[in-house]
ZAKOLGU-728900 format. One record per residue: x, z, y of N, C-alpha, C in turn. Coordinates in steps of 0.1 Angstrom, whole numbers, plus 5000, padded with zeros to 4 digits. Atoms other than C-alpha are relative to their C-alpha. Last residue first. Example, Ala and Ser with C-alpha at 12.3 -4.5 7.8 and 13.67 -1.06 7.14 Angstrom:
2
499150004989513750714989499250085011/500950004988512350784955500950005012/
***
This chain:
145
500849895002490351465009499050035013/499649864996491951125021499050094995/501349964996491850814998500250155004/500049844999495150634993498750045005/501249964990495550254988499850164994/500349855001498950134980498550035008/501249974990499749784973499750124994/500649885004503349694960498849985009/500949984988505049354963499250144993/501149975003508249304940499350025013/501149954988511149084945499050084994/499849904995514049034921499550045011/498849945004513148694915500350135005/498850114996509748634929501050084990/500250114992506948874934500949885003/498650104998506149064905499949885011/500550135001503049284916501249924998/498850085000502849644913499449874999/500050125007499249834922501449905006/499250104996499250184935500449874990/499250125012496250364933501349975009/500050115001494450664949500649924989/500150045009494251024958500149865002/500850155000495651204987499649964986/499950064988497351525001499049864999/500649934987496651744972499649955015/499249884995496951484944499450075009/500849894991495351254922501250075006/499749875000496450924908499750105006/500949964996495850544892500450205003/499849905005498550334883498850055011/501249894990498149984883500450114993/500349865006500849694871498950095010/501149924991500749344873500350104995/499650044989503849094859498850075010/498450014996504649214824500149985018/499250155010501249314818501350015005/500050124997498949654831500649914992/499850115011498850034827500049875008/498550134997499250334841500049914991/500050115011496150624843501249905006/501050045011495650954856500049904993/500550145003498950984875499250054987/500450015014499151334889499549864995/501150085000500751334927500150004981/501149914998503151624934498649964997/500349984986506151434946498850074999/498949924996507951414910499750055016/499949895008504651294895500950085006/501550014993504550964921500150194991/500149934989508350974919498750055002/499149875002508950874880499850085015/500049925009506250644876500650114997/501249904999506250524911499750084985/500049894986509850434905499150055003/499349875003509650294868500150095014/500749895009507050054884500850114993/501050014991509249884911499150114991/499249904994512449874884498750105011/499849925006510249684861500650145006/501249935005509249444887499850114992/500450075010512549384898498750074998/499749975014513549504933499249924987/499050125006513849394970500550094986/498749915008510649574974500849924996/499250125008507649464999501550044997/498649994998505149735008500749904991/499250075009501549675014501650025001/498750054993499449945031500749904987/499550065015496050095023501349935012/498550054994494750415042500449914988/499450065011490950515032501549955009/499349894999488650785052501149934989/499550045011485950515046500950154995/501250025005484750535083500150024983/500449904994488250555094498850044993/501250035001489950285076499450135002/500649865003493550265081498650005002/501649974996494849955071499850135001/500649875000498449805069498650025003/501149964992500349485066499450124994/500750144997503949445055498850075004/501649964998505949775052499449875004/500150074988509849665040498350015000/501650064997510649905009499849925018/499750145000514449975005498949935006/499650024986513850355010500049825003/498450045003511450344985500649965013/500150164993507750494995501550015000/498850075004506850814975499949865009/500250135001503951004996501249924995/499649955014504951395004500049854991/498649985003504851295039500750024987/499449845001501251225035501449975000/499649985016499950855044500850145003/501149985008497550875077500950034983/500049834998500450825105499050084988/501349934996500350465090500550184998/500649905008504150345076498650045011/499549885002505650065099498550104990/498849964996505649705100500550144999/499050045007502349615102501350065007/498750024994498949735116501049924989/499550075009494949735111501750005006/498950034992493250015127501049904992/498750015007489750095115501349945012/498950165004486950195128501349984992/499550035016484450515137500949845004/498149965000484150605177500549994982/500149854999479950565175501550054998/500849924987480050235194500250134999/501549974996482550085168499450095009/501049914996486150045170498649975002/501350055002488849825158499250104998/501049905005492349905165498749925005/501250064993495549675163498450094995/500949985003498849775156498849925008/501350034989501949635158498950114994/501249935003505449685148498950015005/500149894998508149395156498650084998/500349895007508649125140499650125005/499149915010507948895165500250094990/498750084998506048615182501350104995/499049924993502748725161501449955004/500550014984500148485152500850075008/500150114993501748385119499449985016/499250084998502748695109500449895007/499549944990499448825115501649965004/501050014987497548605095501050035011/499850124998500248635066499549955015/498749964998500149005067500449835004/499749964989496348965065501050005008/500650124993496248725036500250065016/499350124998498548975021499549885011/498849974991496249265026500949885000/500549984984492949085016501750025006/500350134997494848954982499549995015/498950054997496449304975499949865007/499649934990493049454980500949935004/500750064989491149194957500750065017/499750134997494049234932499249955012/498950024991493449614936500549885002/500149954985489949584929501450015007/500550094989490249364901500050065014/498850044993492649614883499449905009/
***
């Protein structure tokens, strides 16, 4: 749980910083590239192209901060969802297996939940946190094979 908590904290902080610095709510991306061509792309507002088509995302979810780390083959994103914590957890417990991902562990508390999954397109974690009355924050981390 600590890894997902750190990831959520870092992504939320980046999202708040991007929102404070941005002049509009438009989709944005910023690439950081090393001399060897590797690097990362930070964004907000849209699902990164590295997220598999099969990965379930609720229709009403709003994409917050995103990160595509080409060095590690990892994609991270925060989804803000106008749904209760229980509904958000249930969505992923039903839709991950229904989309071809095997949930290998799932557990947490009444306000924080983590699911670990494996699949053909990506392995990873989904962390769900209660974010207020009828709101949930979802941190997704995908590792690409």
